[in-house]
N, C-alpha and C positions, 0 to 999 in steps of 0.2 A: 504494500500500500504506500503510494507516494502522497506526501502532504504538502508538496511545494505549490501545486496549482490551486487557484482559488475555486471556491465552491459556492454556488447559489442555490437556494431553495425558492421555487416558484410555485405559487398556488393557482388553482384554476387553469392548469397548464395543458389541457387536452385539446383546445381549439382556440380560434380567434387570437386575441391579444396574447393570451398565455402561451399558446403554442409558438407564436412568433417571438416571444421573449426567450423561450428556451433556445430557439435557433440563434437569436441575437447574442445571448451569453456564450453559446458554444462557439460562435464566430470569434469571440474574444478569448477562446481557449479556457473558459471556465468549465469545470464539471458541474453538472446540474442535477438536483433532486427535484423532479417534477411530480405534482400531485393534482388529482381531481377525483371525483367519484368514479368516472368512467375511463380513466386513462389506461392505455394499453402499454405493455412492456416495449421498451425501445431496443432496436438492434445496435444502437450506439452504446458502447461500453462505458462511455463517460456521461451517460444519462441514466439515472436511476428513477424509474417510474414507481410511484407508491400510490396505489388506489385507496381512497378513503374519503370520509365525510369530514370536511374541515371544521364543522361545528362540534365534532366529537374530540374531547381532550386526548383520547387515546390515539387518534390520528396524528395529532401534534407530537405526542411522545414518539410514535413510530418514525415520523419524518426526521426528527433530530437524532434519534438513536441510529437509524439506518444511514443517515448522512455521515455520522461520525464513524460508524463501523466500516462503511464502504470507502469514504474519501478522507476521513481523518480531521475534518475542519468544517466550519461554516463561516463564510465571509459576508454573504449577502442574503437577505430575505426580501422577496418581492411579494407583497400581499395583493395579488391580482384577483383572487376569487371574490365574487360579489354578485348580487342580484339587484335588478332594477325593476320596480313595479310602479308604473305611472297610473294613478287613479285620482279622482276627486277625493279629498280627505275623508269624507263621511262614507265613501264606498269601500274603504279598506276594511278587511275583516280581521278578526282576532288572529286567524291563521296567517294572513299576510304579515301582520305585525311580528308574530313569533318567528316566522321564516326569515324575514328580511333582517331582523336584529340578530338572529342566530348566525347567519352567514356573514353579514357585513361587520358585525361587532364581535360576537363571540369567537368566530373563526380567527379574526385578527388577534384577539387577546390571547387565545390558547397558544398559537404558534409563535407569536412575537415574544411572549414572556419566556418561552423555552429557548428560542434561538438567541435572544438577548443574553441569557445566562451564559451561553457558550461564547458569545462575542466578548463579554466582559472578562472571561478567563484569558482570552487572547489579547485583550486591550485594543481590539479593532473590529470594525464591522460596518455594515450599511443596511438600513431598512428602508424600503420604499413602499408606499401605499398607492393604489389607484383609486382616486375618488371621483368627483364629478364637478364640473363647472357650475351646475345648478345650485350648489351650495352658496355661491357668491352672486349668482344671477338667476333668481327665481323667474319663472316664465309661466304665465297663466295658460299658455297653450300646452304646457307639459306639467300638469300638476303632479308633484312627486314629493310630498312631504316626508315620506319614509326614507327616500334617498337623502334628503337634506338632513334628517335626523341622524342617520347612521353615517353617511359619508362626511357630514359636517363634524361628527364626533371623531372620525379618523383624522381630519385636518387638525382639530384641536389636539388630539393625542400626538400627532406628528410633531407639533411645536413643543409640546410638553416634554416628550422624550428627547428631542434634539437638545434641549437645554439640560435635562437631567444627565445626559450622556456626553455632553460637549467636551468635558475634560477627561473622558474615559476612552477616547479613540473611536467612538461609534457615532456615525452620522445617521440622521433620520430625515427623510424627505417624502414628498408626495407628488404625484402627477395628477392633474385635475383636467380630464378631457372634456371636450364637447361631445357631440354625437359622432361616433366612429362607425365607418362602414364595415360591419361584421355581418355574418349570416343571420343574426337575430333580427335584423331590419330587412324586411322584404323590399324588393325593388320598387313596389308601388308607393312606398313611404319615402323614398329617397329625396324627391323634390321638396316635399314638406320639411324634411329634416335638414336639408341643405339650406333652406331659407331661414332657419333658426340662427345661422351664423352670419355675422357681418361680411365675411369673405365670400359667402354665397355657395359654399360647398360643405360636404361632410368631411370629417377627418379620415385619414387612412390608418390602418393598423401600424404601418411603418412609422407614422408620426409619433405614436406612443412609445414604440420600441426605441426610437431615436432619443426621445426625452429621457427615458429611464437610463439608457446607456450614457447619455450626457451626465446625468446626476451621478452615475457610477464612477465616472472619471473626474468629477469636480470636487476635489478634496477640500476646498475651502467653502463648500456649500452645505449647509445643514439647516433644518427648520424651514426649508423652502417648500411652498405649494406652487408647483410649476404649472401654469395654465397652458394647455395645448388645446385650444378651443375655438380657433378661427375668429378670435376677437370677442366672444360672448361675454367674458367677464369685464371687458372694457365698457360695454354698453351698446345701445342701439340708436 
């Protein structure tokens, strides 16, 4: 087992942004521990796929344990797993509330707490959350209070942890996207979603990967909420 190359844990890694993040970190010669409920084993010996529910503390335990057993270290955690449910506030069900908080907040808490303990032992590390620009720019066309409640919490935790760990060698940042062109958005919605951005288009998956990798290499940046949103957070 070599411990020289850096290792990233990426959640929500089976498709879309998460899958692209795995490839992006591999392009930088990181070893990667990739997780989601439905993830399949990888033919790449430097990618360890761990299937599991990120809301379950046991999944977080497995991710950290298997990362250390396989690769010997944890340098980066990308909290990409998340769920977005857009509804008028009074239409949310109790089940919506439990599910969104479980994935967006509980999942973040379980894996970040465990990964941070290992980073503290090394005196270095980087944690990145994927949030949403709607936290800073609410839009009546996309009512999404549960996204603001949970992703806004992640933005606040990002700043708090960045300060808590600033003298301990661990950086904590977030990427705050606009609407990104992923399979979850049908082609019939693309024009409407493009018009939500001042630049007049949706974001591409690569835009988010580039932002995360920028933060990965930006050693003097911590506590940053990096908006990658086509100008949404600036106004309309």
